[in-house]
MARVEX-998556 format. One record per residue: residue in three letters; x, y, z of N, C-alpha, C, O in turn. Coordinates in pm, 1 decimal, decimal comma, always signed. Layout:
REM residues N
  type       n_x       n_y       n_z      ca_x      ca_y      ca_z       c_x       c_y       c_z       o_x       o_y       o_z
   ALA         X         Y         Z         X         Y         Z         X         Y         Z         X         Y         Z
...
REM end
This chain:
REM residues 164
  type       n_x       n_y       n_z      ca_x      ca_y      ca_z       c_x       c_y       c_z       o_x       o_y       o_z
   MET    +619,9   -1725,9    -208,1    +723,1   -1681,4    -118,6    +775,7   -1542,9    -164,5    +795,8   -1521,3    -283,9
   CYS    +796,8   -1454,5     -74,2    +843,7   -1320,8    -107,6    +988,6   -1332,9    -139,7   +1061,7   -1404,7     -71,5
   GLN   +1033,3   -1262,6    -244,9   +1169,8   -1268,2    -287,4   +1260,5   -1167,4    -224,6   +1378,3   -1157,4    -259,1
   LEU   +1205,5   -1092,4    -131,8   +1283,5    -985,2     -73,4   +1417,8   -1031,8     -14,1   +1520,6    -965,9     -29,8
   CYS   +1413,5   -1146,9     +54,3   +1539,8   -1193,5    +119,6   +1648,7   -1235,0     +15,1   +1766,5   -1247,0     +48,8
   HIS   +1608,4   -1254,9    -104,4   +1698,6   -1294,1    -212,6   +1746,7   -1180,6    -305,2   +1835,6   -1199,8    -388,0
   LEU   +1684,4   -1060,1    -288,5   +1722,6    -951,9    -376,4   +1869,3    -916,0    -378,3   +1923,4    -876,1    -481,5
   ASN   +1933,4    -930,2    -263,6   +2075,4    -897,7    -247,5   +2158,0    -988,5    -343,3   +2258,3    -945,0    -399,8
   LYS   +2115,2   -1110,1    -359,2   +2186,6   -1206,4    -440,5   +2170,3   -1178,7    -593,8   +2260,2   -1204,8    -673,8
   ILE   +2057,0   -1127,3    -627,5   +2031,4   -1107,0    -771,7   +2051,6    -964,2    -821,4   +2031,7    -934,5    -939,2
   SER   +2091,8    -876,0    -729,1   +2111,3    -740,3    -768,8   +2259,5    -702,6    -752,6   +2339,8    -773,1    -691,4
   GLN   +2289,4    -586,4    -812,0   +2423,9    -539,7    -810,8   +2424,8    -397,5    -748,0   +2330,2    -320,9    -766,2
   PRO   +2529,3    -364,8    -676,5   +2535,1    -231,1    -614,7   +2535,4    -121,1    -722,1   +2572,8    -144,7    -837,0
   LEU   +2492,6      -0,4    -681,8   +2478,0    +109,9    -776,5   +2613,3    +190,6    -787,6   +2612,0    +305,6    -831,5
   GLY   +2722,3    +133,1    -749,9   +2849,7    +197,4    -765,9   +2922,3    +235,1    -638,7   +3044,9    +246,6    -638,9
   PHE   +2851,0    +254,0    -532,5   +2910,9    +286,8    -409,4   +2896,2    +166,0    -311,9   +2786,3    +114,1    -292,1
   THR   +3009,1    +123,7    -252,8   +2997,2      +2,9    -162,6   +3073,0     +36,6     -33,2   +3155,9     -39,4     +17,0
   ASN   +3038,3    +156,8     +17,3   +3098,8    +197,2    +148,0   +3040,0    +116,2    +262,6   +2920,1    +124,2    +289,3
   LYS   +3122,2     +39,8    +329,3   +3078,9     -46,9    +436,9   +3021,4     +36,1    +552,3   +2925,8      -7,3    +616,5
   THR   +3074,3    +147,5    +578,4   +3027,1    +232,6    +686,8   +2884,6    +274,9    +660,4   +2798,8    +271,2    +748,5
   PHE   +2860,8    +316,5    +532,5   +2727,8    +356,0    +489,1   +2629,0    +243,3    +511,0   +2518,2    +264,5    +560,1
   GLN   +2673,8    +113,7    +471,2   +2586,1      +5,2    +483,6   +2556,9     -32,7    +627,7   +2445,1     -74,1    +658,4
   ARG   +2655,2     -19,7    +717,8   +2639,6     -51,5    +859,2   +2540,4     +52,5    +922,6   +2450,6     +18,1    +999,4
   ARG   +2562,9    +178,9    +885,6   +2475,1    +283,8    +933,1   +2334,6    +262,4    +897,7   +2245,8    +280,9    +981,0
   ASN   +2310,0    +223,7    +775,9   +2168,5    +196,7    +731,7   +2117,9     +72,1    +799,9   +1999,5     +68,6    +833,1
   ARG   +2197,1     -30,5    +823,8   +2150,0    -145,8    +902,4   +2109,4    -109,4   +1038,8   +2008,0    -157,0   +1089,8
   LEU   +2190,9     -21,1   +1102,6   +2156,9     +25,5   +1238,0   +2026,8    +109,3   +1242,0   +1948,6    +102,3   +1336,8
   LYS   +2008,1    +187,3   +1136,3   +1880,0    +261,7   +1120,5   +1762,5    +172,1   +1119,1   +1663,6    +193,3   +1189,2
   ARG   +1775,1     +64,8   +1032,9   +1664,6     -29,5   +1018,7   +1630,6     -92,9   +1150,6   +1514,1    -101,6   +1189,5
   ILE   +1739,0    -139,5   +1222,6   +1718,2    -205,6   +1353,0   +1647,7    -109,2   +1445,3   +1549,9    -147,5   +1509,5
   PHE   +1694,1     +16,2   +1454,8   +1629,3    +114,0   +1543,5   +1483,1    +134,9   +1504,7   +1397,2    +144,0   +1592,4
   LYS   +1453,7    +142,5   +1376,6   +1314,8    +165,6   +1326,1   +1225,0     +50,5   +1365,7   +1110,5     +69,5   +1406,7
   ARG   +1280,2     -71,5   +1352,5   +1199,3    -192,2   +1392,6   +1158,9    -183,4   +1535,4   +1042,0    -199,5   +1570,4
   ARG   +1262,0    -156,2   +1622,4   +1239,0    -150,7   +1764,4   +1144,4     -35,6   +1799,6   +1058,6     -51,8   +1886,4
   TRP   +1158,2     +79,5   +1734,5   +1072,3    +191,6   +1762,4    +928,0    +159,9   +1718,9    +831,6    +189,8   +1789,3
   HIS    +917,6     +99,1   +1601,9    +784,8     +59,4   +1556,2    +719,2     -45,3   +1645,8    +597,7     -41,7   +1665,6
   PHE    +795,2    -135,7   +1698,7    +743,4    -235,7   +1797,1    +689,5    -162,8   +1921,8    +576,7    -186,4   +1965,1
   VAL    +774,2     -72,4   +1979,1    +726,2      +0,7   +2104,0    +602,7     +78,8   +2068,1    +504,7     +77,1   +2142,5
   LYS    +605,1    +147,7   +1954,9    +491,2    +234,5   +1913,3    +364,2    +144,9   +1893,7    +255,6    +184,2   +1936,3
   ASN    +376,7     +29,2   +1831,6    +267,8     -56,1   +1811,1    +210,8    -108,8   +1942,2     +89,1    -117,4   +1958,7
   VAL    +300,0    -144,4   +2036,3    +256,7    -187,1   +2166,6    +174,5     -74,8   +2237,9     +67,0    -101,6   +2291,7
   LEU    +225,0     +46,6   +2237,4    +157,0    +158,5   +2299,4     +31,1    +192,6   +2227,3     -68,0    +224,9   +2292,9
   SER     +27,7    +187,8   +2097,7    -100,8    +219,2   +2029,0    -200,6    +104,2   +2043,1    -321,3    +126,8   +2035,2
   GLY    -152,4     -18,6   +2063,7    -241,6    -133,9   +2091,9    -311,8    -115,0   +2220,0    -428,4    -152,5   +2231,8
   ILE    -248,5     -59,7   +2315,5    -306,7     -37,0   +2450,2    -417,3     +73,5   +2436,0    -526,3     +59,2   +2491,5
   THR    -387,1    +183,8   +2360,6    -486,2    +283,6   +2346,2    -597,4    +246,7   +2254,0    -710,7    +290,9   +2272,7
   SER    -567,2    +163,3   +2150,6    -668,5    +129,4   +2051,3    -773,6     +35,2   +2115,1    -886,8     +27,8   +2067,3
   GLN    -736,6     -34,8   +2220,4    -839,5    -118,9   +2287,6    -946,2     -41,5   +2354,9   -1051,4     -95,5   +2389,0
   LYS    -920,4     +89,8   +2375,6   -1016,1    +173,7   +2444,2   -1111,1    +231,5   +2337,4   -1208,3    +296,0   +2376,6
   LYS   -1090,5    +213,3   +2204,9   -1172,7    +279,4   +2106,8   -1309,9    +209,4   +2097,5   -1329,3     +97,9   +2146,0
   ASN   -1399,4    +277,6   +2035,6   -1533,3    +224,5   +2018,6   -1537,7    +119,4   +1909,5   -1485,3    +141,2   +1800,2
   ALA   -1597,4      +9,7   +1936,6   -1602,9    -105,4   +1837,1   -1696,1     -78,1   +1722,5   -1685,1    -143,2   +1618,5
   THR   -1785,5     +13,3   +1736,5   -1882,5     +32,7   +1624,2   -1820,7     +89,6   +1502,0   -1867,2     +60,0   +1391,9
   SER   -1712,6    +174,3   +1514,5   -1652,7    +227,7   +1391,4   -1581,9    +111,2   +1317,6   -1575,3    +115,9   +1194,7
   GLU   -1531,1     +11,9   +1382,4   -1465,0     -96,3   +1318,2   -1571,5    -180,5   +1243,8   -1546,1    -224,7   +1131,7
   ILE   -1682,6    -201,9   +1300,5   -1789,3    -275,7   +1230,0   -1833,1    -200,4   +1112,3   -1851,0    -263,3   +1008,1
   GLU   -1853,5     -68,8   +1115,2   -1888,7      +6,3    +999,3   -1786,4      +2,5    +890,3   -1822,0      -4,9    +772,7
   ASN   -1654,7      +7,6    +926,9   -1549,1      -3,9    +828,3   -1550,7    -138,0    +755,9   -1533,1    -143,3    +634,2
   ASN   -1572,1    -247,5    +831,4   -1570,4    -374,1    +770,7   -1690,8    -395,9    +682,0   -1678,5    -467,8    +582,8
   SER   -1804,0    -340,0    +710,3   -1923,2    -353,7    +624,4   -1902,4    -284,3    +491,5   -1952,2    -328,3    +387,9
   ILE   -1825,3    -171,0    +496,3   -1798,5     -99,2    +367,4   -1711,7    -178,6    +280,4   -1736,9    -188,4    +160,3
   THR   -1605,2    -238,9    +337,4   -1501,8    -307,5    +252,3   -1541,4    -447,7    +219,7   -1489,6    -503,8    +123,1
   ASN   -1631,9    -508,9    +295,8   -1668,9    -648,1    +268,3   -1762,2    -666,3    +152,4   -1799,5    -779,3    +120,9
   ASP   -1802,1    -556,5     +86,4   -1894,7    -566,9     -27,6   -1816,9    -603,8    -154,7   -1877,2    -645,2    -253,7
   LEU   -1681,2    -588,8    -152,9   -1598,5    -622,2    -268,8   -1525,5    -753,6    -246,4   -1478,6    -779,7    -135,5
   LYS   -1515,3    -832,8    -344,5   -1441,8    -961,7    -333,8   -1370,0    -988,8    -465,0   -1399,2    -921,0    -563,5
   SER   -1282,0   -1079,5    -471,5   -1205,7   -1118,3    -592,6   -1300,8   -1145,6    -696,2   -1402,5   -1211,1    -673,5
   GLY   -1270,4   -1095,0    -817,8   -1355,4   -1120,5    -933,2   -1460,1   -1012,7    -962,3   -1509,5   -1004,6   -1074,7
   ASP   -1493,3    -933,4    -867,7   -1588,4    -824,7    -885,1   -1540,1    -722,6    -983,1   -1420,7    -693,4    -990,6
   THR   -1634,5    -666,6   -1060,3   -1599,4    -560,7   -1154,6   -1623,3    -420,3   -1087,6   -1728,7    -393,9   -1029,7
   VAL   -1524,7    -337,1   -1098,6   -1539,2    -205,8   -1035,1   -1494,9     -95,9   -1137,7   -1418,6    -116,5   -1232,1
   ARG   -1551,5     +19,6   -1107,1   -1508,2    +139,8   -1188,7   -1428,0    +226,8   -1100,9   -1466,9    +265,3    -990,6
   VAL   -1309,9    +257,4   -1156,4   -1224,1    +354,6   -1077,3   -1291,9    +493,5   -1093,2   -1317,2    +538,5   -1205,0
   LYS   -1319,5    +557,7    -983,1   -1389,7    +684,7    -984,9   -1312,4    +788,7   -1065,8   -1193,7    +773,3   -1094,4
   SER   -1385,1    +896,2   -1101,9   -1328,8   +1001,2   -1184,9   -1219,7   +1077,3   -1107,5   -1205,7   +1067,8    -985,6
   ARG   -1145,6   +1151,8   -1185,9   -1037,5   +1230,6   -1124,9   -1092,7   +1329,5   -1020,8   -1033,3   +1345,9    -914,2
   LYS   -1201,8   +1393,0   -1049,7   -1261,7   +1487,7    -960,5   -1306,9   +1423,9    -828,8   -1281,6   +1473,7    -719,2
   GLU   -1377,2   +1307,5    -847,2   -1424,0   +1236,4    -724,1   -1306,4   +1197,5    -635,9   -1312,6   +1217,4    -514,6
   ILE   -1195,3   +1140,6    -694,9   -1084,7   +1101,0    -618,8   -1016,5   +1215,9    -556,9    -979,3   +1207,1    -439,9
   GLN    -996,3   +1327,0    -628,2    -925,3   +1442,5    -572,7    -995,3   +1496,5    -449,4    -933,2   +1547,5    -356,2
   SER   -1130,0   +1482,8    -453,0   -1204,2   +1536,4    -336,7   -1179,4   +1448,1    -207,0   -1211,4   +1492,9     -96,9
   THR   -1125,3   +1329,2    -219,8   -1098,4   +1248,6    -103,0    -951,8   +1264,6     -54,4    -920,7   +1217,2     +54,8
   LEU    -863,2   +1327,6    -129,0    -720,3   +1332,8    -102,9    -689,9   +1459,2     -22,9    -752,4   +1564,5     -36,0
   ASN    -585,1   +1438,4     +63,8    -531,9   +1559,5    +138,6    -427,1   +1627,7     +55,5    -411,2   +1590,5     -60,7
   HIS    -355,3   +1723,2    +105,3    -254,4   +1804,8     +25,3    -134,2   +1721,3      -7,5     -52,8   +1768,4     -86,9
   TRP    -113,0   +1598,2     +46,6      -2,2   +1508,2      +7,2     -56,9   +1399,1     -86,9      +7,9   +1296,8    -108,5
   ASN    -176,9   +1422,5    -142,2    -237,8   +1320,6    -230,3    -253,7   +1183,9    -158,7    -227,0   +1079,5    -218,3
   GLN    -293,8   +1185,3     -40,8    -320,1   +1062,9     +39,6    -453,9   +1054,8     +97,9    -513,8   +1157,2    +131,0
   LEU    -506,4    +931,6    +112,8    -626,9    +913,2    +189,4    -598,0    +801,6    +291,5    -560,7    +690,2    +254,7
   LYS    -615,6    +833,6    +416,9    -584,4    +737,3    +525,4    -449,9    +675,7    +513,5    -434,2    +556,5    +539,9
   GLY    -349,2    +754,0    +473,8    -209,3    +705,3    +454,9    -175,1    +638,3    +326,9     -57,8    +610,4    +302,0
   CYS    -281,8    +608,3    +235,7    -254,7    +549,7    +107,6    -235,2    +658,3      +7,0    -324,4    +741,1     -11,2
   ALA    -121,3    +662,1     -60,2     -92,2    +762,5    -153,9    -158,1    +735,9    -292,0    -156,6    +622,1    -339,0
   PHE    -214,0    +836,2    -355,2    -257,0    +822,8    -492,0    -147,4    +879,9    -584,1    -127,5   +1001,1    -592,1
   MET     -78,2    +789,8    -652,1     +35,2    +827,4    -732,7      -5,5    +889,7    -865,0    -113,8    +863,0    -917,2
   GLU     +80,9    +971,5    -917,4     +52,5   +1040,5   -1043,1     +25,6    +940,7   -1156,9     -47,4    +973,1   -1250,6
   GLU     +84,1    +818,6   -1149,9     +66,8    +717,7   -1253,5     -66,9    +651,4   -1246,3    -103,7    +580,9   -1340,3
   MET    -142,0    +669,4   -1140,9    -274,4    +611,8   -1123,0    -386,5    +681,2   -1194,2    -490,8    +621,6   -1221,2
   TRP    -365,5    +808,1   -1225,0    -470,3    +889,0   -1289,6    -517,3    +833,8   -1422,2    -631,4    +859,3   -1460,8
   ILE    -434,2    +758,8   -1494,2    -479,3    +703,0   -1625,1    -584,8    +601,8   -1613,3    -651,2    +571,4   -1712,4
   TYR    -605,3    +545,7   -1494,9    -708,7    +441,6   -1471,1    -844,0    +503,3   -1428,2    -942,8    +431,3   -1414,2
   CYS    -848,2    +637,3   -1407,2    -974,3    +699,4   -1369,8   -1081,6    +677,8   -1468,2   -1059,1    +702,0   -1586,8
   GLY   -1196,0    +634,5   -1429,4   -1306,6    +621,4   -1522,3   -1306,1    +488,0   -1590,5   -1398,8    +460,8   -1666,8
   THR   -1205,1    +399,0   -1568,3   -1200,6    +270,7   -1635,4   -1265,5    +160,4   -1556,7   -1281,4    +173,5   -1435,4
   SER   -1302,9     +53,7   -1619,7   -1354,9     -61,4   -1544,8   -1245,5    -160,8   -1522,5   -1169,4    -188,0   -1615,4
   GLN   -1233,6    -214,1   -1410,7   -1128,8    -305,4   -1367,6   -1195,2    -425,8   -1289,4   -1308,8    -418,7   -1242,5
   ARG   -1116,0    -533,6   -1280,2   -1157,7    -645,4   -1197,7   -1076,1    -652,8   -1068,2    -953,8    -639,2   -1070,3
   VAL   -1144,8    -674,5    -955,8   -1076,1    -684,8    -832,3    -991,2    -813,7    -831,7   -1043,7    -921,2    -861,0
   PHE    -862,6    -804,7    -799,2    -779,2    -926,1    -793,0    -789,1    -980,7    -654,0    -812,0   -1100,1    -634,4
   LYS    -771,5    -891,5    -554,1    -761,0    -941,4    -412,6    -783,0    -821,1    -320,8    -752,5    -705,8    -351,1
   LYS    -839,7    -859,9    -203,7    -841,9    -759,9     -92,0    -716,6    -781,6     -11,7    -676,8    -895,4     +12,8
   ILE    -652,7    -671,3     +30,5    -530,6    -682,8    +105,1    -560,2    -662,2    +253,4    -611,5    -557,3    +292,3
   ASN    -528,7    -759,9    +335,0    -547,2    -745,3    +483,4    -414,2    -731,1    +552,5    -408,1    -674,2    +661,5
   ILE    -304,6    -781,8    +491,9    -165,8    -775,3    +557,3     -69,0    -769,2    +444,2     -92,5    -829,6    +339,5
   PHE     +41,1    -697,0    +461,7    +142,5    -685,9    +359,3    +282,7    -665,5    +426,4    +292,3    -632,9    +544,7
   LEU    +383,3    -684,9    +350,8    +519,1    -661,5    +391,1    +559,6    -517,7    +355,3    +564,6    -482,6    +237,4
   ASP    +588,4    -435,2    +455,8    +634,3    -300,9    +433,9    +785,3    -305,7    +416,0    +858,1    -327,4    +512,8
   GLU    +832,3    -286,4    +296,8    +976,9    -302,1    +266,9   +1058,6    -189,4    +325,8   +1181,3    -199,8    +329,6
   ARG    +997,6     -83,9    +371,3   +1076,2     +26,8    +430,5   +1137,8     -11,6    +567,5   +1247,4     +31,7    +603,0
   ASP   +1062,3     -94,9    +642,4   +1115,4    -145,5    +771,0   +1105,3    -295,9    +790,1   +1130,0    -349,5    +898,1
   TYR   +1069,2    -359,7    +684,7   +1061,6    -509,4    +684,4    +968,5    -567,4    +792,9   +1002,1    -664,9    +860,1
   LEU    +854,6    -506,3    +807,1    +755,8    -556,4    +905,4    +628,0    -585,0    +831,3    +590,8    -514,9    +737,2
   MET    +562,8    -687,6    +874,8    +429,3    -722,8    +829,9    +328,5    -625,5    +891,1    +327,5    -603,6   +1012,2
   LYS    +245,7    -568,8    +807,4    +149,7    -467,7    +854,5      +7,6    -505,1    +816,4     -14,0    -565,4    +711,3
   LYS     -91,3    -470,1    +901,1    -229,1    -489,9    +879,9    -285,9    -369,0    +810,8    -232,9    -259,4    +829,4
   CYS    -389,6    -381,8    +732,9    -450,4    -270,4    +669,9    -605,2    -294,4    +648,3    -650,2    -408,4    +660,1
   ASN    -674,3    -203,7    +621,6    -819,4    -218,3    +601,8    -866,4    -128,8    +480,7    -824,4     -13,5    +469,9
   GLY    -950,6    -181,5    +393,6   -1003,8    -108,7    +282,9    -904,5     -92,8    +164,5    -919,5      +0,1     +85,1
   ILE    -806,9    -179,3    +152,1    -712,2    -176,7     +41,1    -739,3    -291,9     -50,5    -761,8    -404,2      -5,5
   PHE    -737,2    -264,1    -183,9    -759,9    -368,5    -282,1    -648,0    -354,4    -392,5    -591,5    -247,1    -413,6
   ILE    -621,9    -463,4    -457,0    -540,0    -466,3    -574,3    -625,2    -504,5    -695,1    -712,5    -590,3    -681,9
   LEU    -604,3    -446,3    -809,1    -685,9    -475,9    -929,2    -601,7    -561,0   -1025,7    -479,9    -547,0   -1037,1
   ASP    -673,9    -648,6   -1093,3    -612,1    -745,3   -1189,3    -549,1    -678,2   -1298,6    -614,2    -606,3   -1374,4
   GLY    -416,4    -698,9   -1312,2    -336,7    -642,7   -1430,5    -301,5    -498,1   -1410,6    -234,8    -443,4   -1498,4
   VAL    -337,5    -433,0   -1308,8    -297,4    -293,5   -1285,3    -175,8    -296,3   -1196,0    -183,9    -318,8   -1075,2
   ILE     -59,3    -272,1   -1261,7     +69,3    -279,2   -1196,2    +150,3    -156,8   -1220,4    +130,7     -84,7   -1318,2
   CYS    +243,0    -133,6   -1128,9    +331,6     -16,4   -1143,8    +442,8     -51,0   -1245,9    +505,7    -156,4   -1236,7
   GLU    +464,0     +33,7   -1336,7    +571,9     +15,5   -1437,0    +685,1    +114,7   -1416,8    +775,0    +124,7   -1500,4
   GLY    +681,0    +189,5   -1304,2    +778,4    +293,2   -1274,1    +710,9    +423,7   -1257,1    +591,7    +436,6   -1285,1
   THR    +786,0    +524,4   -1210,3    +729,3    +652,3   -1181,3    +802,4    +761,4   -1262,6    +910,0    +737,0   -1317,1
   ASN    +744,0    +879,2   -1269,9    +807,3    +992,1   -1335,8    +929,7   +1032,5   -1259,1   +1029,4   +1074,0   -1318,1
   ASP    +923,9   +1021,2   -1128,9   +1044,3   +1064,2   -1046,4   +1159,0    +966,7   -1061,7   +1273,5   +1011,1   -1070,5
   PHE   +1135,6    +836,6   -1065,5   +1244,8    +738,7   -1067,3   +1267,8    +670,9   -1204,8   +1371,7    +608,9   -1227,6
   GLY   +1174,8    +683,4   -1290,1   +1189,5    +624,9   -1422,4   +1128,0    +484,4   -1431,4   +1060,6    +440,5   -1338,2
   PRO   +1151,0    +413,4   -1543,9   +1089,6    +285,6   -1558,7   +1141,1    +179,0   -1460,8   +1255,2    +187,6   -1415,4
   CYS   +1061,6     +82,8   -1429,0   +1100,2     -28,4   -1339,7   +1034,4    -154,4   -1381,4    +916,6    -157,5   -1417,0
   ASP   +1114,2    -261,7   -1376,4   +1067,3    -391,1   -1426,6   +1009,2    -483,1   -1313,1    +973,7    -598,2   -1338,6
   ARG   +1000,9    -431,2   -1191,7    +957,2    -518,5   -1085,3    +811,9    -551,9   -1085,5    +772,8    -655,2   -1031,2
   SER    +727,4    -466,4   -1146,1    +583,7    -491,1   -1162,9    +512,2    -512,6   -1033,5    +451,8    -618,2   -1014,8
   CYS    +515,8    -415,7    -940,4    +445,5    -420,3    -813,2    +299,5    -383,6    -834,8    +263,6    -301,8    -919,4
   PHE    +217,1    -449,6    -752,7     +73,8    -410,5    -757,2     +53,3    -272,6    -694,9    +125,2    -231,4    -603,9
   ILE     -47,1    -203,4    -747,3     -76,6     -66,3    -693,5    -189,5     -92,4    -592,6    -282,0    -169,6    -618,0
   PHE    -178,0     -23,7    -475,3    -283,3     -31,7    -375,3    -388,2     +70,0    -405,1    -357,3    +185,6    -434,1
   TRP    -515,1     +27,8    -398,2    -629,4    +111,5    -419,7    -720,0    +112,8    -293,1    -752,2      +8,1    -237,0
   ARG    -759,4    +234,6    -250,9    -851,7    +246,3    -141,8    -989,0    +214,6    -193,1   -1019,8    +239,1    -309,8
   ARG   -1075,9    +157,6    -103,1   -1209,0    +124,0    -137,7   -1287,5    +252,7    -179,8   -1374,8    +246,8    -266,4
   GLU   -1255,3    +365,4    -118,3   -1319,4    +487,5    -148,9   -1301,0    +541,2    -294,0   -1375,3    +626,9    -341,8
   TRP   -1200,5    +486,5    -358,1   -1167,4    +524,1    -500,8   -1238,9    +433,7    -600,5   -1236,3    +459,4    -720,8
   LEU   -1301,8    +329,4    -551,5   -1361,6    +226,7    -641,7   -1511,9    +226,4    -621,7   -1564,4    +249,6    -512,8
   GLU   -1577,9    +198,8    -733,4   -1726,5    +187,0    -737,9   -1763,2     +52,8    -798,2   -1725,8     +19,8    -910,8
   LYS   -1842,8     -28,6    -714,1   -1877,9    -159,6    -762,9   -1978,0    -145,7    -878,2   -2070,4     -64,6    -871,9
   ILE   -1958,3    -225,5    -982,9   -2047,0    -230,9   -1098,2   -2130,0    -358,1   -1085,1   -2074,6    -468,0   -1088,3
   ASP   -2262,2    -345,4   -1070,3   -2349,9    -463,9   -1061,8   -2367,1    -527,4   -1202,8   -2393,9    -458,8   -1301,4
   GLN   -2350,7    -659,2   -1206,6   -2369,6    -725,3   -1335,7   -2479,5    -821,2   -1334,7   -2507,1    -884,5   -1436,7
REM end
């Protein structure tokens, strides 16, 4: 069970408890949810017109990895060649803290098909995303250490299967 709905009970405010600020943020979240719903409906209509062969090709690439497989995280140079100027590949960001895993062997924990996006509290589908066993976020340089221990999302393009 996701603990997101209980976080308010186990956490404390950071010092400001302005009710107007909280109401405004709640209204923003409601507006975002509705906007994303409308956008998803509209994109669903246009995506039905897309060619089905690209979806089959994408699934064949990502279906070769499964839980328990050993992979090598590609080198820094190989990964950088896949990233845009925001350090992203198909919307998935490669964080600064992930570079230490380049060139290491890891075990696939799970393929991610659907996840909860905590920015707008919507369940979202994805393709080609994996989490690795024991590879968790311990905080960032920007925000400091964090004890939440979230899994790091890895694109299939950044992983290379090791045959055993």
